[in-house]
C-alpha positions in Angstrom: 29.2 -1.4 -0.1 29.1 0.4 3.3 26.4 2.8 2.2 24.6 1.0 -0.7 20.9 0.2 -0.3 19.7 -2.1 -3.1 16.2 -2.4 -4.5 16.0 -6.1 -3.8 15.6 -5.4 -0.1 12.7 -3.1 -0.7 11.2 -5.7 -3.1 11.2 -8.2 -0.2 9.7 -5.6 2.1 6.9 -4.8 -0.4 6.2 -8.6 -0.7 6.0 -8.9 3.1 9.0 -11.3 3.3 11.7 -11.3 6.0 15.2 -10.6 4.7 18.4 -12.6 4.7 21.2 -10.2 4.4 25.0 -10.4 4.5 26.7 -8.3 7.1 29.1 -7.0 4.3 26.3 -4.8 2.9 26.5 -2.6 6.0 23.8 0.0 5.2 21.2 -2.6 4.5 22.3 -4.9 7.3 21.9 -1.9 9.7 18.3 -1.4 8.6 17.5 -5.2 8.8 19.0 -5.4 12.3 17.6 -2.2 13.7 14.0 -3.0 12.7 14.4 -6.8 13.1 13.3 -7.5 9.5 15.3 -10.7 9.1 18.8 -11.9 9.7 22.3 -10.8 8.8 25.0 -13.3 8.4 28.6 -13.4 7.3 29.6 -15.2 4.1 31.5 -17.8 6.0 28.4 -18.7 8.0 26.3 -19.6 4.8 26.8 -23.3 5.5 25.0 -22.9 8.8 22.1 -21.0 7.2 19.6 -23.9 7.6 20.4 -24.2 11.3 20.2 -20.4 11.8 16.8 -20.2 10.0 15.4 -23.1 12.1 16.0 -21.0 15.3 14.1 -17.9 14.0 10.6 -16.8 14.9 9.4 -16.3 11.4 6.0 -15.0 12.5 7.6 -12.3 14.5 9.9 -11.3 11.6 6.8 -11.1 9.3 5.1 -8.9 11.9 8.1 -6.5 12.0 8.2 -6.5 8.2 4.5 -5.5 8.0 5.1 -2.6 10.4 8.1 -1.2 8.4 6.3 -2.0 5.1 3.8 0.7 5.9 6.5 3.2 6.8 8.6 2.6 3.7 5.8 1.9 1.2 6.2 3.5 -2.2 3.0 5.5 -1.6 4.5 7.2 1.5 7.8 7.8 -0.2 6.1 9.3 -3.2 4.2 11.7 -1.0 7.5 12.7 0.7 9.1 13.2 -2.7 6.2 15.4 -3.9 6.5 17.6 -0.8 10.2 17.8 -1.3 10.0 18.8 -5.0 7.2 21.3 -4.2 9.4 23.0 -1.6 12.3 23.0 -4.1 10.1 24.5 -6.8 8.7 27.1 -4.5 12.2 28.1 -3.3 13.5 28.4 -6.9 10.4 30.5 -7.8 11.0 32.8 -4.8 14.6 33.3 -5.8 13.7 33.9 -9.4 11.0 36.4 -8.5 13.4 38.1 -6.1 16.0 38.4 -8.8 13.4 40.1 -11.1 12.5 42.6 -8.4 16.2 43.8 -8.2 
């Protein structure tokens, strides 16, 4: 679980919602903490969740989510994937054409 990044986190971001994450999911918790997208707690602190949430600036978290939402939107990621696959295809085509020339 150190490097797992689940879809649910991205669903919350797409919906514009701050995230409540466990520290045990380290990769996702790192993103949430780095970009201040919500809170990360330990399982043993779940009983204190109401108290923890009452101390948060929800509007600030929403603002941070909106900023990252644009960066990580599926449209941006699809564009990056298209560029990546185009480069891969061009690279393979060059290698293929080079092999024919030999």
